[in-house]
N, C-alpha and C positions, 0 to 999 in steps of 0.2 A: 160422480158428475162434477164438472167444473163449476166454479162459482159464477153466477150471473152478475155482470157489472151493473152500475147504477143506470146505465143507458139501455139496459135490456139486452146487451150483447155479451158474447163469450169469445174467448181467444181460442183459435184453432191453429194447430201446427200440422204442416204437411212435410213428409219426406218425399223428395222428387228425384227423378232420374232424367237426364237429357243428353242428347247429342247436340253439342254447341256449335257445330260447323255453320249452321244457317243463321246464327244470331250474333248481334253486336254486344254480347255479354249478357249478364243477368239484368243489370239496372236499366230502367227506362231511358230511352233516347228518342228525341223528336224524329219522326219519319223513318225510324230504323227498327227492324224486328229484334225484340229482346225476350228473354225468358219471362221477366216480370210482366211485360206487356201481354204476353199470351196467357199467363196465369190470371191476371186481372180481368181480361176479356172473358175467359172461361167462367170465372166466378160470377161475373155479371149475368152471363147467359143462364147459369144454373140457379142463382139466388135472386136475381133482379137487383142486387146491391152493387154499387160502385165502391169497392174497397181497395185500399193500398196494402200490398203485401211487402213484408220485410224478409231479407235473407240473412242467414248466418254468415255467408261468405259471398261477396259480390264477384263472381267469376267473370273473367275478361272475355272479349270477343273470341269465339272459336273454342273455348274451353268446355270440356264435358263435365258431367257430374253423375255419380251413382247414388250419393247420399246427401244431396243438398237439403237443408232444412229451412222452411219458410213459415211465417206466421201471419195471421190477419185476424181482425175482429169481425164478428158477424152477428146479426140478429136472427139468422136462419136457425130453425130447429131441426133441420135435416139430420138424419142419423149419419154417423161417420162413414158407414159403408156406402151410403148414397153419395156422400161427397167424393169418395174414391171413384165410383162408377160414373157419376155425373160429370165430374171434371175431366176424367179420361175420355168421355164421349165428346166433349167440346174441344179438348186440347189437340193440337196437331200430333202426328204419329211420332215425332222426335222428342216429345216431352211426355212423361208419365208420372202420375201420382202413385206412390207405392203404399204409404200409410197415412192415416189421418188420426189426430188426437185432439180432444178438447182438454185444455189445460187451465191452470189457475191464472187469473188476470194479471198477476204479478210477473208472469214469465216474460223474459226478454230474449228473443232468439239470438241476438248477437252478444249481449253483455253476459248472459249466463253460460255461454259456451266455454268449456275448459280448453279445448284444442280442436284443430282442424287437421285432417289427414289428406294429403295429396299424393298422387302417384304420377310419375312421368314415364311414358312407354316408348321404348326404342326398339327398332328392328335392326340388329347389327348383322347385316348381310350384304354381300356384294350386289345383290339384285333386289328390286322392289317386290312387294307382295300386294297384288290387287285386293286380296281378302282383308288386308290390314290397313289399306289406304284410308287416311283420314283419322286414324286412331293411334298409329305408331309412327314415330319419326325415323326415317331411314338414315343410318350411319354406316357407311360401307367400309370404313377403315377399322382395323383391329383395335379394340379397346383394352386397356390394362385395368382390370377391375380392382386389383389390389391397390394400385395408386389412387384410384377414384375413391375407394373406401377409406384410405388414409386421409384424404382431403375431407371426406364426410365427417370424420371424427373431430376435426377442428371446428365444425359447425355446432356441435352439441353444447347445450347449456345456454346461458343468457349472454348475448352479445349485441353490440350495435351493428345492425345489418344495413346501414345506410348505403354502402357500396353496392348492395344487391337490389336497390330500388331504382326503377327506371324514372319515376317521377313521384313527387310528394304533393299531396293535397293539403290544404290548410287545416282540415280536420285531424290530420295525423300529428299528434302532440309529441310522440316519442318514436324513435326508430330502433329501440331495443326490443328484441323478441327472444322468447325462450324456445329453443329447439329440443324436442324430446327424442326425436329419431331422425337420422339421415343415413340411408343405407342403399347400396346398389346390389341387386341380385340378378342372376342370369340363369336362364334355362334354355339351352340350345341357342337359337338366334334371338330370343326375346330377352330384353333387358328392362328391368323396372327400377326406377329410383323412387324410394319412398321417403317422404318428409312429413313429420308431425311437429306442429308448433302451437303455442297458445293463439297466435294469429300471424298473419303474413303482411308484408309490405307489398305495394303494387309490383307485380311481375317478379317477386322474389324467387319463387320456385323455378320459373323459366330461366331467369338469369343465373341461378345456381346451377341448373342443368347445363346451361351454355358453357360455363367455365369448367364444370366437371368433364364434359365431353373433350374439351381442349386438354385437360390433364390426362384423360384416358388415351388420347391420340398421341401423346408426347409433345404437344404443342405448347404446353405450359408446365413449369416445374411446380413441385409442392411449395417451395419457398415463395414463388410468385403468387400462388393461390392464397397462402397465409397472409401475404402482403396486402391483398385485396381486402381481406377482413379488417386488417389493422389500419388501413389508410382512411377508411370511412369517407369515401368520396362518391357522391351520387352518380350512378350509371357506370361505375368502374367495372363491374362484373358484366359478363355477357360475351358476345351478343346473345340475346335471349333465344332459347330454343323455341320452335314454332308452337303456337297455342294448341294445335290439334292433338299433340301428344300428352297433354295435361288433363288430369281428371280429379275432381274433388270426390274422394272416396267416402268420407264420413265426417260428421261433426259430433264431438263428444260433450256430454253434459254431466253434471254431478250425479244425477240419477236418471233412470229411465222415465219417460213421460208417464204421468199418472192420469187418472180420470178416464172418461169414455174414450175408447179407441176403436179403430176399424179392425 
């Protein structure tokens, strides 16, 4: 069982999945639908508490998630299984709680994350697919996957990714990030770009995907791609690929969550 804080509250961690098309991103915005807003409303309906939730990765407007991790403090003693069923009862159909854990009060959902895993999904086909609409970005031209993966290899390791950031907020102290994986795979018409890093700059994955598509279509050389990394100029990469093709797959921590779980 997690330790109870001095205020009689405990820290609860949720893993959630969502279709982001209807939302203006994860973070609260005035008069706009957000994932955070829906979660906090569902928590209030379930527990009677007004609580702020924090996310491991603040996904942008239209971005999806399979493994977003959020945390909040609560004075509720509801069993974790009741949190799962109760929150899913109050949440809209495009957001779902998958697991719930009570954790130690020292846990910080953002600071303790080792890495985030994102995937970008492409339909490389001459025609659209109604069944994949809203989750795959249609690219009708033929893509050179060998060239795209050569470009990906230049992203691995620690670099200053300033050129891949659309905008920088004051809270961002450094634009250096460590990329552990950058890989393009293909199965028939479906193309997946996978990127894993300790953390990401605003729009970094979508801007990376935008230039990789240009490389794959023969509209940008590898030398031009390498130059984008080296020049460290804000907004140089892109244009950003559409948000609906991007999905937060997983957030990795030093160890699995301990304590009471669903």
